[in-house]
C-alpha positions in Angstrom: 0.0 0.0 0.0 2.9 2.4 0.8 6.6 2.3 1.0 7.4 1.6 4.7 10.5 3.8 4.5 8.3 6.9 4.8 7.8 6.1 8.5 11.4 6.5 9.6 10.7 5.8 13.3 9.2 2.4 12.4 12.1 1.5 10.1 14.6 2.4 12.9 12.8 0.3 15.5 12.4 -2.6 13.1 16.1 -2.6 12.4 17.0 -2.3 16.1 14.9 -5.4 16.7 16.4 -7.4 13.8 13.0 -7.4 12.1 10.9 -8.6 14.9 9.2 -5.2 15.5 6.1 -5.0 13.2 3.3 -2.5 12.4 1.1 -3.9 15.2 3.9 -3.3 17.7 4.2 0.3 16.4 0.4 0.8 16.7 0.5 -0.6 20.2 3.2 1.8 21.2 1.9 4.9 19.5 -1.9 4.7 19.8 -4.7 3.8 22.1 -8.1 2.2 21.5 -10.1 5.4 21.2 -7.7 6.8 18.6 -7.8 3.5 16.7 -11.6 3.6 16.7 -11.4 7.2 15.3 -9.2 5.9 12.5 -11.7 3.2 11.7 -14.3 6.1 11.2 -11.7 8.0 9.1 -11.0 5.0 6.8 -14.7 3.9 6.6 -16.7 7.1 6.6 -20.4 7.4 7.0 -22.4 9.0 4.2 -25.8 10.8 4.5 -28.1 11.9 1.7 -29.1 15.5 1.8 -31.4 16.9 -0.9 -30.2 14.3 -3.4 -26.5 14.8 -2.6 -24.3 12.3 -0.8 -22.3 14.0 1.9 -19.7 12.7 4.4 -21.7 12.7 7.6 -19.0 14.5 9.6 -18.6 17.2 6.9 -22.3 18.2 6.8 -23.2 21.6 8.2 -26.7 22.8 7.0 -25.6 26.5 6.7 -22.4 25.7 4.8 -24.3 23.2 2.5 -27.0 25.8 1.8 -24.5 28.5 1.1 -22.7 26.3 -1.4 -26.0 25.2 -2.9 -27.0 28.9 -3.5 -23.6 29.6 -5.1 -23.4 26.4 -7.2 -27.1 25.9 -8.1 -28.2 22.4 -8.8 -24.9 21.0 -9.8 -24.9 17.9 -7.5 -21.4 16.9 -8.6 -19.9 20.4 -7.8 -21.8 20.5 -4.5 -20.7 17.0 -3.4 -17.1 17.8 -4.4 -16.9 20.9 -2.3 -18.9 19.6 0.6 -16.8 16.4 0.9 -13.4 18.1 0.4 -10.6 17.3 2.8 -7.0 18.5 2.6 -5.1 15.5 3.8 -2.6 17.5 5.8 -5.4 19.3 7.7 -6.4 15.9 9.2 -3.2 15.8 11.3 -2.3 19.4 12.3 -2.3 18.8 16.1 0.3 16.1 16.5 2.4 16.1 13.3 6.1 16.3 13.2 6.9 18.0 9.9 10.4 16.6 9.7 11.3 13.5 7.7 9.6 12.6 4.5 6.4 14.5 5.3 5.3 14.9 1.6 5.5 11.2 0.9 3.7 10.5 4.2 0.9 12.8 3.1 0.8 11.1 -0.4 0.7 7.6 1.3 -2.1 8.6 3.6 -4.1 10.1 0.7 -3.7 6.9 -1.3 -4.7 4.8 1.7 -7.8 6.9 2.3 -8.7 6.8 -1.4 -8.4 3.0 -1.4 -10.5 2.4 1.8 -13.1 5.0 0.9 -13.6 3.2 -2.5 -14.0 -0.1 -0.8 -16.3 1.2 1.9 -18.6 3.0 -0.6 -18.7 0.1 -3.0 -19.6 -2.2 -0.1 -22.3 0.0 1.4 -23.7 1.4 -1.9 -23.0 -1.1 -4.7 -25.4 0.5 -7.1 -24.1 4.1 -6.7 -21.1 5.0 -8.9 -19.1 7.0 -6.3 -15.8 8.6 -7.4 -13.1 9.1 -4.8 -10.8 11.7 -6.2 -7.3 12.5 -4.9 -5.7 15.6 -6.4 -3.3 18.4 -5.8 -4.9 21.8 -5.0 -2.6 24.7 -5.5 -2.6 27.5 -2.9 -0.3 30.0 -1.4 1.6 29.1 1.7 2.6 31.2 4.7 5.7 32.3 2.8 3.7 33.6 -0.1 4.9 30.9 -2.5 2.5 28.6 -4.3 2.4 25.1 -3.0 0.4 22.0 -3.6 -2.0 20.6 -1.0 -3.1 17.0 -1.5 -6.9 16.8 -1.3 -9.5 14.1 -1.3 -13.2 14.3 -2.1 -16.1 12.1 -3.1 -19.0 12.5 -5.5 -21.4 10.5 -7.5 -20.7 10.0 -11.2 -24.0 11.1 -12.7 -23.2 10.6 -16.4 
């Protein structure tokens, strides 16, 4: 799913243990049960239907949804794309060490989310053609320079 070398701490501990330290050891050391359950929700999100649009349950705010609906009109795809949009890096702002191979870790997380969201949506809604899109959104950073932010969104292919 991803190159393990992007998690330098894991690689170091695995080498120190002559290969006996595995990902489950890493999770046991770094996480707890409530955090792990939160990740289950992240990797298998809940969807609600609002006025014909499919929206990530935790992203739905009636006022924001209605503001975007007024701005975008009846374009369900555009409304779903913007309502369900996440910048991958924004999911981990509180406890992130930005050293190491941060960019590759973000890319790896994005690909993992895309994979599991596709599986979850196909399992729960086999007759709805969901698209899980992963893309770079260009913005200006704190230094005034343009930079790419990896984003993920979902929408229904209504062709």
